[in-house]
C-alpha positions in Angstrom: -17.0 11.7 4.4 -14.8 12.5 1.3 -15.1 11.7 -2.4 -13.0 8.7 -3.6 -10.3 9.5 -6.1 -11.4 6.4 -8.2 -15.1 6.1 -8.4 -16.4 9.5 -7.1 -18.2 7.7 -4.3 -18.0 8.6 -0.7 -15.1 7.3 1.4 -16.2 6.6 5.0 -13.3 8.5 6.7 -12.1 12.1 7.2 -8.7 13.5 7.1 -7.5 16.1 9.5 -5.8 15.8 12.8 -8.5 17.0 14.8 -10.8 14.3 13.3 -8.3 11.5 13.0 -7.8 11.8 16.8 -11.5 11.2 17.5 -12.3 8.5 15.2 -10.9 4.9 14.6 -10.4 4.7 10.9 -10.2 1.4 9.2 -9.1 0.2 5.8 -11.5 -0.1 2.8 -10.6 -2.8 0.2 -12.4 -2.6 -3.2 -12.2 -5.0 -5.8 -12.9 -4.3 -9.4 -12.7 -7.2 -11.9 -11.4 -6.0 -15.3 -11.1 -8.1 -18.6 -7.4 -8.2 -18.3 -6.7 -8.0 -14.6 -8.1 -7.7 -11.2 -7.9 -4.2 -9.6 -7.7 -3.9 -5.6 -8.0 -0.6 -4.1 -7.1 0.2 -0.6 -8.0 3.2 1.3 -7.5 4.1 5.0 -5.1 2.4 7.4 -4.2 -1.1 6.6 -3.5 -3.2 9.8 -3.1 -6.7 10.8 -6.9 -7.0 11.1 -7.5 -6.4 7.4 -4.6 -8.6 6.0 -6.7 -11.7 5.8 -9.4 -9.9 3.7 -6.8 -8.3 1.6 -4.9 -11.7 0.8 -8.5 -13.2 -0.1 -9.2 -10.2 -2.4 -5.9 -10.9 -4.2 -6.2 -14.8 -4.3 -7.3 -14.4 -8.0 -4.7 -16.7 -9.9 -6.4 -16.5 -13.4 -5.5 -12.8 -13.9 -2.7 -10.4 -13.0 -3.4 -8.3 -9.8 -3.0 -4.7 -9.6 -3.0 -3.1 -6.1 -3.7 0.7 -6.1 -2.4 2.3 -2.9 -3.2 6.0 -3.7 -5.7 6.2 -0.8 -3.8 4.3 1.6 -3.0 6.5 4.6 -0.7 4.1 6.6 -0.1 0.5 7.1 1.5 -1.4 10.1 4.1 -3.9 9.9 1.8 -6.7 9.2 0.1 -4.7 6.4 3.5 -3.9 4.8 4.6 -7.4 5.0 1.5 -8.5 3.4 1.9 -6.1 0.6 5.4 -7.2 0.2 4.5 -10.7 0.1 1.7 -10.0 -2.6 4.3 -8.0 -4.9 6.8 -11.1 -4.4 4.0 -13.2 -5.7 3.7 -11.2 -8.7 1.1 -8.3 -8.0 1.8 -4.8 -9.2 1.7 -2.2 -6.4 0.8 1.2 -7.9 0.4 4.7 -6.7 2.0 4.2 -3.2 2.6 7.4 -1.3 6.3 8.1 -1.0 6.5 7.1 2.7 4.7 3.9 2.1 6.9 3.3 -0.9 10.0 3.5 1.3 8.5 0.9 3.7 7.8 -1.3 1.0 11.3 -1.2 -0.3 12.7 -2.2 2.8 13.5 -5.6 4.0 13.3 -6.2 7.8 13.9 -2.5 8.4 17.1 -2.4 6.1 16.8 -0.6 2.9 16.6 -3.2 0.0 19.0 -1.1 -2.2 22.1 0.6 -1.0 23.7 3.6 -2.9 27.3 4.3 -3.4 28.6 7.4 -1.6 28.5 10.4 -4.1 31.9 12.1 -4.9 33.8 9.3 -6.5 36.8 9.8 -4.3 37.6 7.9 -1.1 39.7 9.3 1.7 43.5 8.7 1.5 43.9 8.9 -2.1 
């Protein structure tokens, strides 16, 4: 068990290669209703099995939805698609680890934004 970065409570999974290889780690979904928004926190590994619960937790239409991904370790394709769909519906995704942010910013495996080559000169000029 380790402490949750948000509430100080215990999170029912351990990190580390040795422990991760022995235990099946699921996703924890926590909902906090604030006066100005609904805060949905994810921890662990988001997979297709948790997508319906995530979508239900984010179904509140009266208040803005903020999804905090700071404790999310990984997400499968269905989980990434669900997060992208929520973002498209107006939810704010915050504190995503870098590698998850890269996945969230792609569309069908292709980067959503392409950058221009650096250097400013093209060959032949």
